[in-house]
Residue, then its C-alpha position, 0 to 999 in steps of 0.5 A: x873374293x866375291x861370287x865365283x864365277x862358272x860356265x855350265x854347257x849342256x844341249x839339254x836346255x831342261x837340264x840347264x833349267x833344273x840346274x839353275x833354278x835349284x842355284x837359284x833358291x838354294x844357299x848356293x847363289x851365294x857362292x856361284x854365279x853361272x852362266x849357262x848354254x845350251x847353243x856350242x856356237x854359243x859357248x865357244x864365242x863366249x870363252x873366245x870373248x873373255x881372253x883379254x877379260x877375267x877368265x871364269x874360275x870353272x867351266x863345266x860342259x859335255x864333250x861337245x861344248x867341251x873338247x873344242x875349247x880345250x884344243x884352244x890356247x894354252x891360257x885358257x888350259x889355266x881354268x879349271x874345267x869339269x866334263x859333264x857325262x855319263x862315265x864313258x868319256x874316257x877322261x881321268x875321274x877327278x875331271x869327269x862330273x856324273x851329269x844325274x846325280x843330286x844336285x847338292x852333289x854337283x854343286x859342291x863338286x862345281x864349289x871344289x873345283x874352281x880355281x884359287x884366287x890369283x893372289x893372296x888375300x889379306x883379311x886387314x891392312x898391317x895384319x897377320x894371320x889370323x888363329x882360331x880355334x874350335x874349343x868345346x867343355x864337351x865331348x861329341x859337340x861336332x868340333x871337328x865337323x865345325x872346323x872343317x866347315x869353317x876351313x872350306x867355306x873361308x877357303x872358297x872365299x879366297x883365304x889362304x887356310x890352314x887345317x890344324x887338327x890336334x885331336x889324339x885320335x884324328x877323327x876327319x880320316x872318313x870324311x877326308x880319307x878320298x882326298x887325303x889319298x889323292x893327293x899321296x902321289x904328289x907329296x910323297x913324305x906327306x904321311x908323316x910331315x906333321x911328325x918331322x915338323x915336330x922334330x924339327x921343331x924341338x931340334x932347333x931346326x927348320x926347312x926352307x922350302x922345298x929344296x929341305x935345307x936347314x937353318x935357324x933363321x926366322x920361319x918368315x918365308x913363304x915355303x916354311x910348311x911346304x916339306x909338311x903340309x899338302x892341300x886337300x882340294x874338298x877343304x880348299x885348304x892345306x893340312x897336315x896328314x893325321x899321324x899314325x904314332x899317336x904318343x906324339x900327340x900324347x907327349x906334346x906339352x902346351x910348349x910344343x903346341x904353340x911352337x907348331x902355332x907360331x911356327x905356322x903363323x910365322x911361315x907368313x903364308x896363311x889368311x887363317x889357321x883353324x885348330x881343332x882338338x880334344x875336349x880336355x885338360x891336356x897340353x894341345x888344348x891348353x895352347x889353343x885356349x892360350x894362343x888362339x885370337x879367336x875361340x869358336x866355343x861349341x855347345x849343345x842344347x842338352x843338360x849335361x852340355x850345359x852344365x858342363x860349359x857352366x863348370x868350365x867356366x866356373x873353374x876357369x874363373x876360380x883357377x885362371x881369372x886372367x885366363x877368364x877374362x881373356x876367353x871371354x873376350x875372345x869366344x864367340x860362343x855357338x850352340x850346334x846340333x840344335x833342332x827348331x828352337x833352343x830348348x835348355x836354358x844357359x848355364x850363367x847369366x854371364x854367358x851368351x850364343x853367339x851363333x845356332x848351328x843347325x842338326x843335319x839328320x842325314x849326317x848320322x847315316x853318312x854313306x859318302x865322304x863328299x856328304x857332310x861338307x854338301x848340306x846347304x843349310x849348314x853352310x849358310x850358317x857356318x858362314x855367318x860364323x866365318x863373319x864373326x871371325x873375321x876383323x872388318x867389314x870388307x871381309x864380312x861381305x867376301x864370306x857372306x857373299x854379299x856381291x851382286x846376285x847369281x846371273x844366268x846367261x842362256x843361250x839357245 
């Protein structure tokens, strides 16, 4: 997809300067390029000129700029927009971007609001869906945080992504609740999606699109998950509503979990599926180890975590030597929550680290769900991990933002 294109329009030149100067020096420069205007006539001329060209992915503008443009031709209305204001503009909450708030929050809101790609991106000619599992030998390593950031960065880069959380106690709700509740009115059966799909798979029945027709044929059709998943705008991905009945997950066997993942792969609508589960020996974890095309194995830079990592690998090598070899081929070992440089030695000579993710102190005192997904430093490093998972150089360029640098166009 390359760098996203956005238009920023405000009559306050100093505000525009502060916005663009911040973006230019931050990790956001790899994701989004702004064309900025402080003159209403110049803004209108620019937008009218774009009719026969590729339109921007987002327009952020004050009411004086935005309202005349919104009254124009209908095809322009397909472009996502945010009204830059102070809460008195009379637009729906999701369309209002508070003008005076921390710049990281403004930029993250801009990325979340950008429109989705107009066509599905292919990872590689002849290749289907990439199934990636986020795993660890220790609890508390940040699997869910890393999984959500992987999902978001892949979604922002233009890939069609499904986030499949298989935790017994889903820990995403505190961070995704606003997006979940906002989507609920549009998806009447959202809360029971995963439960219904598990039942249908066990019964040998699969839904075909939104009509609810049941069939025993293959799931290889774009609508095979439409009745079960919903879109989470902040993650830029589809996901299942966290189930209320934990017994359904506790009773899920390895074969059940593999059938669920295979069904999601077979539907053919996703480039990447990111799975996240418990750190244990349950059937869901076994299924991820067996079925995933690639594994993001997390470890913390502390003694107990390193020890558990080494013991897990020794056990796997002794009990399941073939799986051990397979895991070593598919796994990318990533140290998470690292403060400065690594201190502890790796537990085995045949293990290595492929990436290091930083400790973000502000996450220990989260009061707003959006903050977790808004760290430029963490997003920059996550993009490096995404690039490791993707199969060819074209994908690497897209996810790492190796497109032309951010351009600034200012009209006084």
